[in-house]
C-alpha positions as CSV (number, residue, x, y, z in Angstrom):
1,M,0.0,0.0,0.0
2,N,1.3,3.4,-0.9
3,T,1.4,6.2,1.6
4,P,0.3,9.7,0.5
5,T,3.8,10.8,-0.2
6,S,4.9,7.7,-2.0
7,L,6.6,8.6,-5.3
8,L,5.1,6.4,-8.0
9,D,6.6,5.2,-11.2
10,A,4.6,3.9,-14.2
11,A,4.4,0.4,-12.8
12,G,3.2,1.6,-9.4
13,L,0.6,3.8,-11.0
14,R,-0.5,1.0,-13.2
15,R,-0.9,-1.3,-10.2
16,L,-3.0,1.3,-8.4
17,A,-5.1,1.8,-11.5
18,L,-5.8,-1.9,-12.0
19,A,-6.6,-2.3,-8.3
20,S,-9.0,0.7,-8.3
21,T,-11.7,-0.4,-10.6
22,P,-14.3,2.3,-10.2
23,D,-18.0,1.5,-9.5
24,A,-20.0,2.1,-12.6
25,S,-22.8,3.9,-10.9
26,P,-22.8,7.8,-10.6
27,C,-20.8,9.1,-7.7
28,A,-20.9,12.3,-5.7
29,C,-17.3,12.9,-6.7
30,R,-18.5,13.7,-10.2
31,L,-15.0,12.9,-11.6
32,Q,-15.9,9.9,-13.7
33,Q,-16.3,12.1,-16.8
34,A,-12.8,13.6,-16.6
35,A,-11.2,11.4,-19.3
36,A,-9.1,14.4,-20.4
37,W,-7.7,17.2,-18.3
38,E,-10.6,19.1,-16.8
39,S,-10.4,22.3,-14.9
40,I,-11.9,22.0,-11.4
41,T,-12.5,24.7,-8.9
42,E,-11.6,24.2,-5.2
43,E,-15.3,24.4,-4.5
44,R,-16.0,21.4,-6.9
45,W,-13.1,19.3,-5.7
46,P,-14.8,16.6,-3.6
47,E,-12.3,16.9,-0.7
48,A,-14.2,14.7,1.7
49,L,-14.2,11.8,-0.7
50,M,-10.7,12.0,-2.0
51,Q,-7.8,10.1,-0.5
52,Q,-4.2,10.9,-1.7
53,V,-2.5,7.6,-2.5
54,G,0.7,8.8,-4.0
55,T,2.5,11.4,-6.1
56,L,4.2,11.5,-9.5
57,R,6.2,14.6,-8.6
58,D,9.7,13.9,-7.6
59,A,10.5,16.1,-4.6
60,D,14.2,16.0,-5.5
61,L,13.7,17.8,-8.8
62,Y,13.6,21.5,-8.4
63,E,11.8,22.0,-11.7
64,P,10.3,19.0,-13.5
65,T,10.3,19.2,-17.3
66,F,7.5,20.9,-19.3
67,E,8.1,18.6,-22.2
68,E,5.1,16.6,-23.2
69,W,5.1,13.2,-24.8
70,H,2.7,12.4,-27.7
71,P,4.2,9.7,-29.9
72,A,0.9,9.1,-31.7
73,G,0.1,12.8,-32.4
74,T,-2.3,13.2,-29.5
75,R,-2.5,16.6,-27.6
76,Y,-2.4,17.6,-24.0
77,D,-6.3,17.7,-23.9
78,S,-6.8,14.4,-25.8
79,P,-8.7,11.7,-23.8
80,D,-6.4,9.1,-25.4
81,A,-3.1,10.9,-24.7
82,P,-0.6,8.6,-23.0
83,I,0.1,9.0,-19.3
84,S,3.8,9.4,-19.1
85,V,4.8,9.9,-15.5
86,T,8.1,11.6,-16.4
87,H,6.5,14.2,-18.8
88,F,4.3,17.2,-18.3
89,P,1.8,17.5,-16.8
90,F,1.9,14.1,-15.2
91,N,5.3,14.8,-13.5
92,R,3.5,17.5,-11.4
93,C,0.6,15.4,-10.2
94,N,-0.7,13.9,-7.0
95,V,-2.7,10.7,-7.3
96,Y,-6.1,10.4,-5.5
97,R,-8.7,7.7,-5.1
98,C,-12.4,8.4,-4.4
99,T,-13.3,6.5,-1.3
100,A,-16.9,6.1,-2.5
101,C,-16.5,4.8,-6.1
102,K,-12.8,3.9,-6.1
103,L,-12.0,6.1,-9.2
104,L,-8.3,6.9,-9.4
105,V,-7.5,10.5,-10.6
106,L,-4.5,12.7,-11.2
107,R,-4.5,16.3,-10.0
108,Y,-2.1,19.2,-10.5
109,T,-2.3,22.9,-10.5
110,E,-1.4,25.0,-13.5
111,F,0.1,28.4,-12.7
112,G,-0.1,31.2,-15.2
113,G,0.7,34.9,-15.1
114,Y,-2.6,35.9,-13.6
115,Y,-4.4,32.6,-12.9
116,I,-4.3,29.3,-11.0
117,D,-6.1,26.4,-12.6
118,H,-6.6,23.1,-10.8
119,R,-6.9,20.2,-13.2
120,V,-8.0,16.6,-12.9
121,R,-7.9,13.6,-15.1
122,R,-9.0,10.0,-14.4
123,V,-6.4,7.3,-14.7
124,D,-6.9,4.7,-17.4
125,A,-4.4,1.9,-16.9
126,A,-4.2,1.2,-20.6
127,L,-2.8,4.7,-21.3
128,I,0.1,4.5,-18.8
129,A,3.4,4.5,-20.7
130,D,6.6,3.1,-19.3
């Protein structure tokens, strides 16, 4: 079992994803539709339901890369974009599981010149790249 601060690699994230088969019924977390990166306000983040189960952000790296990885021509916002834990934005994510429906999601915060944008994406084990 991973602790909230456990740094996960691709294999560890895949194990968590395969062990976290979400319930198919609608859930109060409302994150089941987040196949691609979705903006989520702090008010909409279901804090009471979410349990942090790991991180993809290496605390030893001062500034993780902003390089994305799309070998099949996908884009950042594509639902079928690969999940490469060493590439942006995955390398800046924490990993959460909904305690009600068991959905596994990635969450990170995008910082711009004048904005802060919290984003979430559900984890599809088939899209995790080594």
